[in-house]
N, C-alpha and C positions, 0 to 999 in steps of 0.2 A: 246283377240286376240293378243295384244302386248306381253303378257306373253308367249303365245305359240310361237311367233316368236323368243323371247329372248331365250326360252328353246331350240328351234330348232337350233338356231345359236350356242349355247354352245355345243349341241350334234354334230353338223357338225364339229366344231373345235376339239372336242375330237376325233372324228373319223379320221380327217386328221392327228392329232398328232400321233395316233396309226398306221395308214396305211402308212404314208409317212416319219415318223421319225425313222425308224428302222435301218438306216445305221449308220456307225461309226462317227461321227461329230467332234470329237476331242475337246480338250481344256476344260477349266473350264466352269462352267455353263453360266456365262455371261462375261467372260474375253474378252475384246476387242470387245464386241458386241454392236453396236450402229446403227442398221438399221433405215432407214428413208423412209417415203412415201412422194412423191412430186407430184405436179401438174405442168405440162408443156404445154404451157407457164404459168408462174406464174403471169404475168401481161400482159394484152392485151386490146386494144380498139376495140370494135366491134359495129356493127350497129343493130338497132332493126330489127328483121325479117330475118337477115342473119345468118344462122347456122355456128357455129364454133366448133372446136374440142379441147379437153383437154386430154393429155396423163397422165394417173395415173401410176407413176413409183415407183420402189423400189430400193433403194441403200442398198445392203446387207452388205456393209462394210467388204468385204472379208470373209463372213460367209455363208455357204450353207443354203438355206432356202427352206423348202418343202411345206409350206402353208402360204398364205398371205390373210388378210382380210382388205379391205379398206371400211370404213363407212364414207360417204361423205354427208355433209349438204350443201344445196343451197337455195337461196331465191326464193320461188314459185312465188312471184309477179314480179320477174325480169327475171327468166330463166325457160325454159321448156326442159326436157330431151327428145331428139329425139331418141337416141339409145345408147346402150352400146356395143361396138365392141370388141370382144376378139380374133378376127381372128389371130392377130400377137402377142398374149400374150406369154410371156416366161413361163407361168404356164399353162400346157396343160389340167388340170382337173378342170372342173367347179363344184362348190358346191352351189354357191349362186350368183344370178345376178338379183337383183330386184330394183325397184323404188317404194317407198311408201311415199306419201305426199312429203316432202322435203328432204328425206333421200335415198341415193343410197347405196345399200349393194352389195359389190363384194367380193366373197371368192373363191380362186383358189388354186390349189395344183400342185405339181410336184414331181414325185417319186425320191427317193434317186438316185443320190447324190444331188438332188435339183437344185436350181438356185443360182449362185454366180456371181453377176454382179453389177457394180455401177449404171447401168441405165436399170434395168429389167422392161419391159413393163408388167403391170398388165392388163390394158384395156384402150380403148379410148372412151371417152364420148362425144357425140355430143349434144350441147345445142343450142336452139334458144332463143335469147333475146326477151323479150316481151315488156319491157318498158325502158325508159331512166332512168339511175341511175348507181350506183356502186354496183356490185354483188360480195359479198365475198363467195367463195366456200371453205369450211373447211373440212379437214380430221379429224375425231373425234379420240381423245386419251385423256382419263381422266388422266392417268399417265402411265409411262412405266409398262407393265405387267398387267394393269387393263383394257385394251381395250377401246372401242369395236374394234378398228382397231388393227391388230396383224401381226407379222411376226414370224413364227415358225421355229426355227433352227433345222437342221438335226443333232441332237445329241442323238436321242433315248429317250429324256426326255420331249419333247414338250415344250422346253424353248422359251418363247416369248422374242425376242430381239429388238422389235420396241421401239425406244426411241424418235424419232423425226418425226413430221408431219408438213406439210407446208400448207399454204393457197394460193388460187389464187384470184387475184383481177382483175375484168373485168369491165372496164368502158364502159357502153352502151350509145351510141349516137343515136340521132333520125335518 
C-alpha cells in the first residue's frame, strides 16, 4: 500500500511538471533558486481541546512556481488533524490532500506563469491538541531535490527549487 502511494505521488509530480511547467521560466536551472516552505505561526501556546490553525506557506524567492508539495509530520499522541482548508490557497489545482497516520500530504499546482510570492498560501491546517506536551510539526525534506516536499519552478524542466523547510513548535497546556 505504501509503495502504491509513493508511486502515485511520483506520478502526480511528474504530471504536474509536464502540465504546469510549459512556460518560459528564465534563468539557469537553479540560479538564485532557494524556495522555502514555512509553518505560520512557527511557535504558539495552545490549550488541550481548543482547535488552532497553521498556515502552510511557500516563499518562492522571486521564482515562478507551478507545483508544490508539502509533506508534514505531526505527533499523533498530541495532535489530531481536523481539516485541511485550501479555500484561500494561491495554488488553484489540487492533486493531493490526505492525512494518513501522522503524515499530511498536500500537493497543489498553478498554471503558467505560476505563483511568485514570498508568502504564498498552500493550505491551512486545523489541529486539535489532545494532550499536554510540546508538539513538533515538521515539513519533510531529505535534501534539496530529494523530496518528499517539493517546489517545481516554471522553467519547462520540472526543476525542484525547494531548499528550506521549517518546523513549528506548539506548546500544549492543560
